[in-house]
C-alpha positions as CSV (number, residue, x, y, z in Angstrom):
1,M,20.3,9.6,-107.9
2,F,19.4,10.4,-104.4
3,D,22.2,8.9,-102.1
4,L,20.2,7.7,-99.1
5,D,22.9,5.9,-97.3
6,A,25.1,9.2,-97.4
7,Y,22.0,11.2,-96.2
8,L,21.1,8.9,-93.3
9,S,24.8,8.7,-92.3
10,R,25.0,12.5,-92.3
11,Q,21.9,13.3,-90.6
12,G,22.5,10.5,-88.1
13,E,25.7,12.2,-87.1
14,R,23.9,15.4,-86.5
15,I,21.2,13.8,-84.4
16,H,24.0,11.8,-82.4
17,A,25.6,15.3,-81.6
18,S,22.5,16.9,-80.7
19,L,21.5,14.1,-78.4
20,D,24.9,14.0,-76.7
21,R,24.4,17.7,-76.0
22,L,20.9,17.5,-74.6
23,V,21.3,14.3,-72.3
24,P,23.4,14.6,-69.2
25,P,26.8,13.1,-69.3
26,E,27.1,9.6,-67.5
27,T,29.4,11.4,-65.0
28,E,26.6,13.7,-63.7
29,E,24.9,12.7,-60.7
30,P,22.9,10.6,-60.2
31,S,25.1,8.9,-62.7
32,V,23.3,5.6,-62.8
33,I,20.2,7.2,-64.3
34,H,22.0,9.0,-66.9
35,R,24.1,5.7,-68.0
36,S,20.7,4.0,-68.2
37,M,19.3,6.7,-70.6
38,R,22.4,6.7,-72.7
39,Y,22.6,2.9,-72.8
40,S,19.4,2.7,-74.8
41,L,19.4,6.3,-76.6
42,F,22.8,5.4,-78.1
43,A,22.5,1.8,-78.8
44,G,22.5,2.3,-82.7
45,G,18.9,2.7,-83.8
46,K,18.0,4.1,-87.2
47,R,17.0,7.4,-86.0
48,V,14.0,7.3,-88.5
49,R,11.8,9.7,-86.6
50,P,14.4,12.5,-86.1
51,I,15.5,12.1,-89.5
52,L,11.8,12.3,-91.0
53,A,11.5,15.6,-89.2
54,I,14.6,17.0,-90.7
55,A,13.7,15.7,-94.2
56,A,10.2,17.3,-93.9
57,A,11.7,20.5,-92.9
58,E,14.1,20.4,-95.9
59,A,11.3,19.7,-98.2
60,L,9.8,23.0,-97.2
61,G,13.0,24.9,-97.8
62,C,14.3,24.8,-94.0
63,E,17.6,23.5,-93.3
64,S,18.3,25.5,-90.0
65,D,20.0,23.6,-87.1
66,A,17.0,24.7,-85.1
67,V,15.2,21.6,-86.3
68,L,17.8,19.4,-84.4
69,A,16.5,19.9,-80.8
70,P,12.8,18.9,-81.7
71,A,14.0,16.1,-83.9
72,S,15.8,15.0,-80.9
73,A,12.9,15.2,-78.7
74,L,11.3,12.6,-81.0
75,E,14.2,10.2,-80.6
76,M,13.8,10.5,-76.9
77,V,10.2,9.8,-76.7
78,H,10.6,6.9,-79.0
79,T,13.5,5.4,-77.0
80,Y,11.5,5.8,-73.8
81,S,8.6,3.9,-75.4
82,L,10.9,1.1,-76.3
83,I,12.5,0.9,-72.9
84,H,9.0,0.5,-71.3
85,D,7.7,-1.9,-73.9
86,D,10.5,-4.4,-73.2
87,L,9.8,-4.4,-69.4
88,P,8.4,-7.9,-68.2
89,A,4.9,-6.3,-67.6
90,L,4.6,-5.6,-71.3
91,D,6.5,-7.4,-74.0
92,N,9.2,-9.0,-71.6
93,D,12.0,-8.9,-74.1
94,D,15.6,-9.6,-73.5
95,L,17.0,-8.3,-76.6
96,R,16.8,-4.8,-78.3
97,R,18.8,-3.6,-81.1
98,G,21.1,-6.7,-80.7
99,R,22.2,-6.4,-77.2
100,P,20.4,-6.8,-73.6
101,T,17.4,-4.7,-73.0
102,N,17.6,-1.8,-70.5
103,H,15.9,-3.7,-67.5
104,K,18.3,-6.8,-68.1
105,V,21.4,-4.4,-67.6
106,F,20.0,-1.7,-64.9
107,G,17.1,-3.6,-63.5
108,D,13.2,-3.0,-63.8
109,A,13.1,0.0,-61.6
110,M,15.9,2.0,-63.3
111,A,14.6,1.1,-66.6
112,I,11.3,2.8,-65.7
113,L,12.9,5.8,-64.4
114,A,15.2,6.0,-67.5
115,G,12.1,5.9,-69.7
116,D,10.3,8.6,-67.6
117,A,13.5,10.8,-67.6
118,L,13.8,10.7,-71.6
119,L,10.1,11.7,-71.9
120,T,10.6,14.5,-69.5
121,L,13.8,15.6,-71.2
122,A,12.0,15.7,-74.6
123,F,9.6,18.4,-73.5
124,Q,12.4,20.3,-72.0
125,A,14.3,20.2,-75.2
126,L,11.4,21.5,-77.0
127,A,10.6,24.2,-74.5
128,Q,14.2,25.4,-74.6
129,S,14.6,25.1,-78.5
130,A,15.5,28.0,-80.7
131,L,12.2,28.2,-82.5
132,D,9.7,31.0,-82.0
133,A,7.1,30.5,-79.3
134,P,4.2,29.8,-81.2
135,Q,6.2,26.9,-83.0
136,R,7.4,25.5,-79.6
137,L,3.8,25.4,-78.3
138,A,2.6,23.7,-81.5
139,L,5.4,21.1,-81.1
140,V,4.5,20.5,-77.5
141,E,0.9,19.9,-78.4
142,E,1.8,17.6,-81.4
143,L,4.0,15.4,-79.3
144,S,1.6,15.4,-76.4
145,V,-1.2,14.2,-78.6
146,A,1.0,11.8,-80.6
147,S,2.4,9.9,-77.6
148,G,-0.9,10.2,-75.5
149,T,-3.9,8.2,-74.7
150,V,-6.5,9.3,-77.3
151,R,-5.3,8.1,-80.7
152,G,-1.7,8.3,-79.5
153,M,1.2,5.9,-78.8
154,I,0.1,4.8,-75.2
155,G,-3.6,4.7,-76.3
156,G,-2.5,2.2,-78.9
157,Q,-0.5,0.3,-76.7
158,V,-3.5,-0.3,-74.2
159,E,-5.5,-1.3,-77.3
160,D,-2.8,-3.7,-78.2
161,L,-2.6,-5.3,-74.8
162,E,-6.4,-5.6,-74.5
163,G,-6.5,-6.9,-78.0
164,E,-4.8,-10.1,-76.9
165,H,-7.9,-11.5,-75.5
166,K,-10.2,-10.3,-78.5
167,T,-11.0,-11.6,-81.7
168,P,-8.8,-10.2,-84.3
169,S,-10.5,-7.9,-86.7
170,A,-9.4,-5.5,-89.5
171,E,-11.1,-2.5,-87.7
172,L,-9.3,-3.1,-84.3
173,L,-5.9,-3.8,-86.1
174,D,-6.1,-0.5,-88.0
175,K,-7.2,1.3,-84.7
176,I,-4.4,-0.1,-82.9
177,H,-1.5,0.8,-85.3
178,R,-2.6,4.1,-86.5
179,A,-2.2,5.2,-82.8
180,K,0.6,2.9,-81.6
181,T,3.1,3.3,-84.3
182,G,1.4,5.7,-86.8
183,A,0.9,8.6,-84.6
184,L,4.5,9.1,-83.6
185,L,5.7,8.8,-87.3
186,R,2.7,11.4,-88.5
187,A,4.3,13.7,-85.8
188,S,7.7,13.4,-86.9
189,V,7.0,14.7,-90.3
190,R,4.7,17.4,-88.8
191,F,7.6,18.5,-86.5
192,G,9.5,19.3,-89.7
193,S,6.5,21.3,-91.1
194,I,6.1,23.3,-87.9
195,S,9.8,23.9,-87.5
196,A,9.7,25.4,-90.8
197,G,6.9,27.8,-90.1
198,H,4.1,25.7,-91.6
199,L,1.6,25.2,-88.8
200,S,-1.3,22.9,-88.7
201,A,-4.1,23.4,-91.5
202,S,-1.5,24.7,-93.9
203,P,-1.4,22.7,-97.3
204,A,2.1,21.6,-96.7
205,Y,1.3,20.3,-93.1
206,E,-1.7,18.4,-94.5
207,S,0.2,16.9,-97.5
208,L,3.1,15.8,-95.0
209,S,0.4,14.5,-92.7
210,H,-0.9,12.2,-95.4
211,Y,2.7,11.0,-96.1
212,G,3.2,10.3,-92.2
213,E,0.0,8.4,-92.0
214,S,1.0,6.2,-95.0
215,I,4.3,5.4,-93.8
216,G,3.1,4.8,-90.4
217,L,0.9,1.8,-91.5
218,A,3.6,0.6,-93.9
219,F,6.1,0.5,-91.1
220,Q,3.8,-1.6,-88.8
221,I,2.9,-4.0,-91.6
222,V,6.5,-4.7,-92.4
223,D,7.4,-4.9,-88.7
224,D,4.7,-7.5,-88.4
225,L,6.0,-9.4,-91.2
226,L,9.7,-9.3,-90.1
227,D,8.7,-10.7,-86.7
228,I,7.7,-14.0,-88.4
229,E,10.2,-13.9,-91.1
230,S,13.6,-12.8,-89.5
231,T,16.3,-14.3,-87.1
232,P,17.5,-12.5,-84.0
233,E,20.5,-11.4,-85.7
234,Q,18.6,-9.7,-88.4
235,L,15.9,-8.2,-86.2
236,G,18.1,-7.3,-83.4
237,K,15.5,-8.5,-80.9
238,T,13.5,-11.7,-80.3
239,P,11.2,-12.7,-83.3
240,G,8.0,-14.7,-82.9
241,K,7.0,-12.6,-79.9
242,D,3.6,-11.3,-81.5
243,A,2.3,-14.8,-82.1
244,A,3.5,-16.1,-78.7
245,Q,1.6,-13.1,-77.1
246,N,-1.5,-13.6,-79.3
247,K,-0.9,-10.0,-80.7
248,I,-3.3,-8.8,-83.4
249,T,-1.0,-8.3,-86.5
250,F,-1.3,-7.7,-90.3
251,P,-0.2,-11.3,-91.3
252,A,-2.7,-12.8,-88.6
253,V,-5.5,-10.7,-90.0
254,Y,-4.6,-10.6,-93.8
255,G,-2.0,-13.2,-94.4
256,A,1.6,-12.7,-95.5
257,G,0.9,-11.9,-99.1
258,T,-1.9,-9.4,-98.7
259,S,0.0,-7.7,-96.0
260,R,2.9,-7.2,-98.4
261,H,0.5,-5.9,-101.0
262,M,-0.8,-3.5,-98.4
263,A,2.6,-2.1,-97.7
264,E,3.2,-1.4,-101.4
265,E,0.0,0.5,-101.6
266,H,0.6,2.5,-98.5
267,L,4.1,3.4,-100.1
268,A,2.3,4.5,-103.3
269,A,0.1,6.7,-101.2
270,A,3.2,8.3,-99.4
271,H,4.8,9.1,-102.7
272,A,1.6,10.5,-104.1
273,A,1.5,13.0,-101.0
274,L,5.0,14.1,-101.6
275,Q,4.3,15.4,-105.2
276,P,3.6,19.1,-104.3
277,F,7.1,19.2,-103.0
278,G,8.9,18.0,-106.2
279,E,12.7,17.1,-105.8
280,R,12.9,18.7,-102.4
281,A,11.3,15.6,-100.9
282,A,13.7,13.2,-102.5
283,A,14.9,12.2,-99.0
284,L,11.4,11.5,-97.7
285,G,10.5,9.5,-100.8
286,A,13.6,7.4,-100.3
287,I,13.0,6.9,-96.5
288,A,9.6,5.7,-97.4
289,N,11.1,3.0,-99.7
290,L,13.6,2.1,-97.2
291,I,10.6,1.5,-94.5
292,V,8.9,-0.8,-96.9
293,H,11.6,-2.7,-98.3
294,R,14.0,-3.1,-95.2
295,N,15.0,-6.5,-93.8
296,S,15.6,-5.5,-90.2
């Protein structure tokens, strides 16, 4: 049986070491910005996105350390988005991963700059990675689109903010979360495909894309459920924020029971997308299960 805990621990250590190499030390001037970046980057997150990139590359027979820099770039972008999401102008949250949010420690201005710096450094990491030039270019394009305004993370965030003043609908909900959450998760497995030499339009790239889309929606459904069911200690952040801010969520549109069923359906679709890879995709299958059945 696949040992997911051991796998996550091993890959987490590799990613931690890679990020530590890529991000300037706290002693590097201007030191305050590097302390702020590292405060959030090394706050103990699950590293789902970089681990997905590594697992996808492994499913295609690639276990090279060359995947680590692109995988680390994904974590930088994800962390930047969390720092900015927590700001008073957006979610106005005091807790992230069980401790005070970046702006509570370093102030709003430095938190904004720390997010900007992580985003910038992510593209530097891609440009300087050991992969071939066509792969680096494909990764830059993938990350730009996934984190951008047209069906990407920022566009989804905009739709989410504007959705607070709209009547909840299934169509708007799907549009928001395919972009806000799903795009970067899909990009994560595509990163693995590209790093393994399988660029867009290849069968492997397409199968992994379907997997990424399925777990992206499942991830958000479970996040929405946890927001109404968990304590601050379980969640690592303040629960109940979605309802307080009139967010369009899966439980609000479908109810908790139907939302759970939908998450399981997306999980089944994710497993179906992995069938061409056989046992090589054991890690991806186990991660999909974890995403749907997690409690934090």
